[in-house]
ZAMARGU-4260 file (C-alpha; in steps of 0.2 Angstrom, whole numbers, plus 5000, padded with zeros to 4 digits):
<rodrens>
0) 4817/5238/5233 | 4825/5216/5233 | 4820/5214/5251 | 4808/5219/5269 | 4828/5215/5277
5) 4831/5232/5264 | 4820/5243/5272 | 4825/5239/5290 | 4843/5246/5286 | 4836/5260/5275
10) 4823/5262/5291 | 4839/5262/5305 | 4847/5275/5298 | 4831/5285/5298 | 4828/5284/5316
15) 4846/5287/5321 | 4850/5303/5311 | 4829/5310/5315 | 4830/5306/5332 | 4848/5313/5339
20) 4842/5329/5330 | 4825/5332/5336 | 4830/5327/5357 | 4829/5345/5363 | 4811/5347/5356
25) 4804/5329/5362 | 4811/5332/5379 | 4802/5350/5378 | 4785/5342/5374 | 4786/5329/5388
30) 4790/5342/5400 | 4774/5353/5394 | 4763/5339/5393 | 4766/5331/5410 | 4767/5347/5419
35) 4749/5346/5425 | 4752/5333/5435 | 4769/5341/5444 | 4770/5345/5463 | 4786/5354/5472
40) 4792/5371/5475 | 4792/5375/5459 | 4779/5371/5451 | 4761/5371/5459 | 4751/5354/5456
45) 4736/5360/5447 | 4725/5344/5449 | 4726/5347/5468 | 4720/5368/5467 | 4710/5368/5452
50) 4716/5383/5446 | 4719/5384/5426 | 4731/5400/5427 | 4747/5402/5417 | 4757/5407/5431
55) 4753/5391/5440 | 4765/5384/5425 | 4782/5382/5428 | 4787/5379/5410 | 4776/5396/5401
60) 4783/5400/5384 | 4795/5392/5374 | 4811/5403/5376 | 4809/5402/5396 | 4808/5384/5395
65) 4824/5384/5385 | 4834/5394/5397 | 4825/5385/5414 | 4831/5366/5406 | 4846/5375/5403
70) 4850/5383/5420 | 4843/5368/5428 | 4851/5354/5422 | 4866/5361/5409 | 4865/5358/5388
75) 4865/5339/5390 | 4852/5338/5397 | 4841/5344/5381 | 4848/5325/5375 | 4840/5317/5393
80) 4835/5299/5389 | 4841/5300/5368 | 4851/5285/5367 | 4835/5273/5375 | 4826/5286/5361
85) 4836/5278/5348 | 4835/5259/5354 | 4816/5261/5354 | 4813/5274/5338 | 4826/5261/5328
90) 4815/5249/5333 | 4799/5259/5330 | 4806/5266/5311 | 4811/5248/5307 | 4795/5240/5310
95) 4784/5254/5305 | 4792/5255/5289 | 4795/5241/5283 | 4779/5233/5287 | 4768/5246/5278
100) 4779/5247/5262 | 4778/5225/5263 | 4759/5225/5268 | 4757/5238/5253 | 4766/5226/5241
105) 4754/5211/5245 | 4739/5223/5244 | 4747/5229/5228 | 4748/5208/5221 | 4732/5203/5227
110) 4724/5219/5217 | 4734/5212/5202 | 4730/5194/5205 | 4709/5200/5209 | 4710/5212/5191
115) 4720/5198/5180 | 4721/5180/5189 | 4741/5186/5183 | 4753/5172/5192 | 4764/5189/5196
120) 4774/5182/5213 | 4776/5192/5227 | 4796/5194/5226 | 4795/5201/5209 | 4786/5215/5215
125) 4797/5217/5224 | 4810/5219/5214 | 4803/5230/5202 | 4800/5247/5199 | 4787/5247/5215
130) 4786/5266/5214 | 4773/5267/5200 | 4764/5251/5205 | 4760/5258/5223 | 4752/5274/5213
135) 4737/5260/5211 | 4735/5258/5229 | 4720/5269/5235 | 4716/5277/5250 | 4709/5263/5261
140) 4724/5253/5255 | 4736/5264/5260 | 4724/5268/5277 | 4726/5250/5284 | 4745/5247/5277
145) 4751/5260/5289 | 4736/5257/5305 | 4743/5238/5304 | 4759/5245/5303 | 4756/5256/5319
150) 4749/5244/5330 | 4761/5232/5328 | 4773/5247/5331 | 4767/5254/5343 | 4762/5236/5354
155) 4781/5230/5352 | 4788/5245/5355 | 4777/5250/5372 | 4790/5247/5385 | 4804/5256/5379
160) 4793/5269/5375 | 4789/5270/5395 | 4808/5271/5398 | 4813/5285/5386 | 4798/5296/5394
165) 4803/5290/5410 | 4824/5295/5410 | 4818/5311/5398 | 4811/5319/5414 | 4828/5322/5422
170) 4825/5330/5440 | 4805/5332/5436 | 4805/5317/5441 | 4805/5324/5460 | 4788/5332/5456
175) 4780/5318/5449 | 4785/5306/5465 | 4774/5307/5481 | 4783/5295/5490 | 4800/5300/5489
180) 4804/5283/5493 | 4823/5287/5490 | 4834/5307/5490 | 4840/5301/5471 | 4826/5300/5463
185) 4830/5305/5445 | 4834/5287/5437 | 4854/5283/5434 | 4853/5275/5418 | 4843/5264/5408
190) 4845/5249/5420 | 4841/5259/5435 | 4826/5264/5426 | 4820/5245/5421 | 4825/5239/5438
195) 4815/5254/5447 | 4798/5252/5439 | 4798/5230/5441 | 4801/5234/5459 | 4789/5245/5463
200) 4774/5244/5450 | 4778/5227/5442 | 4779/5221/5425 | 4760/5231/5423 | 4773/5246/5425
205) 4781/5245/5410 | 4763/5244/5402 | 4757/5260/5408 | 4746/5270/5397 | 4745/5256/5383
210) 4724/5258/5379 | 4728/5277/5375 | 4744/5271/5367 | 4739/5259/5354 | 4721/5270/5351
215) 4729/5285/5348 | 4746/5278/5338 | 4738/5267/5326 | 4726/5281/5319 | 4743/5293/5321
220) 4755/5281/5310 | 4742/5277/5298 | 4736/5295/5294 | 4755/5300/5294 | 4760/5287/5281
225) 4744/5289/5271 | 4744/5309/5270 | 4766/5306/5266 | 4761/5295/5251 | 4746/5307/5247
230) 4759/5321/5247 | 4773/5313/5239 | 4760/5308/5224 | 4753/5328/5221 | 4769/5335/5223
235) 4777/5325/5210 | 4761/5328/5200 | 4763/5346/5204 | 4781/5344/5197 | 4775/5338/5180
240) 4763/5351/5178 | 4774/5363/5180 | 4789/5353/5171 | 4779/5352/5156 | 4772/5369/5154
245) 4789/5375/5155 | 4794/5360/5142 | 4809/5356/5151 | 4803/5337/5153 | 4811/5333/5169
250) 4830/5341/5160 | 4835/5343/5177 | 4831/5329/5187 | 4829/5313/5178 | 4846/5305/5171
255) 4860/5302/5181 | 4875/5298/5169 | 4888/5298/5181 | 4891/5312/5187 | 4878/5324/5186
260) 4860/5323/5183 | 4852/5330/5167 | 4841/5323/5150 | 4855/5323/5135 | 4845/5332/5121
265) 4848/5321/5109 | 4836/5312/5095 | 4836/5295/5103 | 4827/5299/5119 | 4809/5306/5120
270) 4796/5309/5134 | 4776/5311/5131 | 4763/5311/5143 | 4747/5301/5142 | 4732/5314/5151
275) 4744/5327/5159 | 4731/5329/5173 | 4736/5311/5178 | 4756/5310/5174 | 4758/5303/5189
280) 4750/5287/5188 | 4752/5286/5168 | 4767/5292/5155 | 4778/5281/5144 | 4795/5283/5140
285) 4802/5279/5123 | 4824/5279/5127 | 4839/5269/5119 | 4845/5253/5128 | 4859/5264/5134
290) 4847/5274/5146 | 4835/5258/5151 | 4842/5255/5167 | 4844/5274/5173 | 4825/5277/5168
295) 4817/5263/5181 | 4804/5273/5192 | 4812/5270/5208 | 4828/5276/5204 | 4827/5288/5190
300) 4825/5304/5199 | 4839/5313/5203 | 4847/5314/5223 | 4841/5333/5227 | 4824/5329/5220
305) 4822/5314/5228 | 4828/5322/5246 | 4817/5337/5239 | 4799/5327/5238 | 4801/5314/5252
310) 4806/5329/5265 | 4790/5342/5262 | 4780/5325/5261 | 4788/5320/5276 | 4785/5336/5285
315) 4766/5339/5277 | 4761/5321/5284 | 4767/5325/5300 | 4760/5341/5304 | 4744/5331/5299
320) 4744/5319/5309 | 4751/5329/5324 | 4739/5339/5325 | 4724/5327/5322 | 4730/5313/5337
325) 4741/5326/5350 | 4728/5327/5365 | 4727/5307/5364 | 4747/5310/5366 | 4745/5320/5382
330) 4733/5310/5389 | 4746/5293/5384 | 4761/5305/5395 | 4752/5306/5409 | 4747/5289/5413
335) 4764/5283/5407 | 4768/5295/5423 | 4756/5292/5432 | 4760/5283/5450 | 4779/5284/5448
340) 4789/5274/5459 | 4772/5266/5468 | 4770/5283/5471 | 4749/5287/5473 | 4740/5286/5457
345) 4731/5306/5449 | 4721/5294/5438 | 4712/5280/5438 | 4712/5277/5421 | 4712/5284/5403
350) 4693/5291/5405 | 4698/5297/5422 | 4712/5307/5413 | 4701/5314/5402 | 4688/5319/5412
355) 4701/5326/5425 | 4712/5338/5412 | 4694/5345/5408 | 4688/5348/5423 | 4703/5357/5433
360) 4717/5362/5419 | 4705/5364/5405 | 4702/5363/5387 | 4719/5372/5381 | 4731/5360/5393
365) 4728/5346/5382 | 4735/5355/5366 | 4751/5360/5380 | 4766/5359/5369 | 4760/5358/5352
370) 4772/5371/5349 | 4786/5361/5352 | 4779/5347/5343 | 4776/5358/5328 | 4793/5363/5326
375) 4800/5346/5329 | 4790/5338/5315 | 4797/5349/5304 | 4815/5341/5303 | 4809/5326/5311
380) 4797/5323/5296 | 4812/5329/5283 | 4826/5317/5291 | 4814/5302/5294 | 4805/5300/5278
385) 4822/5311/5268 | 4835/5297/5275 | 4821/5281/5274 | 4815/5288/5253 | 4834/5291/5250
390) 4840/5274/5256 | 4827/5267/5246 | 4832/5274/5229 | 4850/5269/5231 | 4847/5254/5235
395) 4836/5250/5221 | 4846/5260/5210 | 4863/5247/5213 | 4849/5233/5211 | 4844/5239/5192
400) 4865/5239/5188 | 4865/5223/5192
</rodrens>
């Protein structure tokens, strides 16, 4: 990768594709997470009754939820709030991926300088085959890079996330507004949402729930990005071992000839492994000069191989981080929708939110929406990481051809 700007372009494409496809799952998850706060003829206010029975909930199952949303608001309502969510996701993905990859390269440079006192420049690391070098980073390096990216991304993009959540509520915002300051309570659009938040809640309204967001969002991104890298290494290592055992030596997924991906069976090419158990980090390639550009680590794999490895790793990393951080996400969503349009707040702070949810709704309520979140993580993880890594792959290949 030649510059952080190219990281940004890769992230931009990833955000637009991923968020548009998984928008229905995002909205279903949100409605599950905040329904404990609702109070209307259609949904009993659990906070007021202390009843934790399933029959008090508006949304009881995934199928019933999909049917109810469709009947109440129509098909397009599944993408309610998607426009502002795309804006937010573009900013989020650009910050997350660009900062993470740049931080990893900086940490790699620092480690190399400490080990050998070499004069390797940061720009040379950017333009080199970085995927091979990045295998040298340990888990702590990956966590620190991902954590810093997560903190910056969450803090800067938070007001957009508030807007996304509020607009995505749709007609359900009626159930969360106690004052009923106007008859048409549903937000008319992005600017109407901004205007009403500022008018009735002030500047602080754009930062409701930022503390649980930073406290849970930072480790979420750190775990997601770190586990993605580790899963990717594991899958490539597994592929190496399987390929070696079958004596294929990457015959199907290594060389791009212009029309297909394959290894030519000629005497000018040979591939040897140093320590097969550690083949992801160390292997040597002897090749003729005509194949030199094609064999650089970041661009040597075929498109199907890049998509497969990145997508599977993205799915696994997204599900891993989701399981660990999901209760914090529920608290965040509750605080974001607490005291809409200046109505009475159900929770005074995040600690009070945790206490009341546990006391009035039970431990299960922290995990309401987990099922649609997992379903969302499958296409979302595959798309955001698959598109991003594929974009990097094409950028690196083009750079190698120069």
